[in-house]
Rosetta silent file (secondary structure, phi, psi, omega in degrees, C-alpha in Angstrom):
SEQUENCE: XXXXXXXXXXXXXXXXXXXXXXXXXXXXXXXXXXXXXXXXXX
SCORE:     score description
SCORE:     0.000 S_00000001
   1 L     0.000  130.938  177.833   14.578   -8.443   13.989 S_00000001
   2 L   -87.513  147.014  175.309   11.582   -7.530   16.129 S_00000001
   3 L  -132.516  148.194  176.905   11.911   -5.882   19.503 S_00000001
   4 L  -131.620  127.412  172.848    9.269   -5.294   22.153 S_00000001
   5 L  -149.653  152.669 -179.034    9.511   -2.830   24.983 S_00000001
   6 L  -108.945  135.808  177.311    7.055   -0.889   27.097 S_00000001
   7 L  -113.518  122.753 -178.400    7.382    2.794   27.862 S_00000001
   8 L   -66.161  128.226 -175.485    5.551    4.021   30.936 S_00000001
   9 L   -67.326  -28.048 -177.966    3.175    6.849   29.897 S_00000001
  10 L   -93.711  -31.477  179.306    3.667    8.932   33.045 S_00000001
  11 L  -133.665   71.264 -177.415    7.379    8.349   33.668 S_00000001
  12 L   -66.194  140.534  177.749    8.955    7.348   30.345 S_00000001
  13 L   -81.721  124.760 -178.039   12.517    6.055   30.479 S_00000001
  14 H   -56.979  -36.485 -179.889   14.789    8.255   28.384 S_00000001
  15 H   -60.114  -41.276 -179.281   16.803    5.205   27.303 S_00000001
  16 H   -72.872  -36.684  175.239   13.719    3.590   25.737 S_00000001
  17 H   -61.945  -45.125  178.387   12.652    6.808   24.015 S_00000001
  18 H   -62.474  -35.171  178.187   16.153    7.111   22.553 S_00000001
  19 H   -65.826  -42.372  177.599   15.969    3.495   21.408 S_00000001
  20 H   -63.934  -41.821  178.003   12.694    4.183   19.563 S_00000001
  21 H   -62.107  -41.991  179.219   14.195    7.298   17.963 S_00000001
  22 H   -62.649  -41.133  177.449   17.229    5.282   16.852 S_00000001
  23 H   -59.478  -45.971  179.699   14.973    2.661   15.246 S_00000001
  24 H   -65.300  -41.072 -179.837   13.161    5.379   13.297 S_00000001
  25 H   -64.814  -29.128  178.957   16.395    7.088   12.237 S_00000001
  26 L   -86.155    9.467  177.608   17.694    3.791   10.843 S_00000001
  27 L    87.450   12.335 -179.519   14.573    3.507    8.675 S_00000001
  28 L   -80.677 -179.373 -178.805   12.733    1.162   11.003 S_00000001
  29 L  -125.536  140.222  174.433    9.079    1.061   11.921 S_00000001
  30 E  -121.451  151.262  176.090    7.486    1.347   15.348 S_00000001
  31 E  -121.639  132.611 -177.288    3.967    0.417   16.435 S_00000001
  32 E  -142.089  149.697 -178.637    2.370    2.190   19.366 S_00000001
  33 E   -77.859  147.136  171.227   -1.069    2.239   20.991 S_00000001
  34 L  -117.726 -170.997 -178.842   -3.451    5.153   20.696 S_00000001
  35 L   -70.622  -18.781 -177.270   -6.749    5.714   22.476 S_00000001
  36 L  -126.953  -16.046 -177.795   -8.673    3.569   19.951 S_00000001
  37 L  -163.808 -163.985  174.425   -6.217    1.341   18.042 S_00000001
  38 E  -105.278  148.983  178.839   -2.546    0.896   17.203 S_00000001
  39 E  -119.782  155.985  179.120   -0.583    3.304   15.012 S_00000001
  40 E  -113.367  129.412  176.848    2.489    2.750   12.842 S_00000001
  41 E  -113.686  136.956  178.083    5.372    5.213   12.884 S_00000001
  42 L  -146.816    0.000    0.000    8.087    5.304   10.244 S_00000001
């Protein structure tokens, strides 16, 4: 199941950061923007 959420770069919500960490801990993959492209975290 795909999920989409935005994390504010200056005032990130702890709940959303924890959600991303949980996805990674369960073996999931996250995609996030960098200064020139998108990156994949696993």
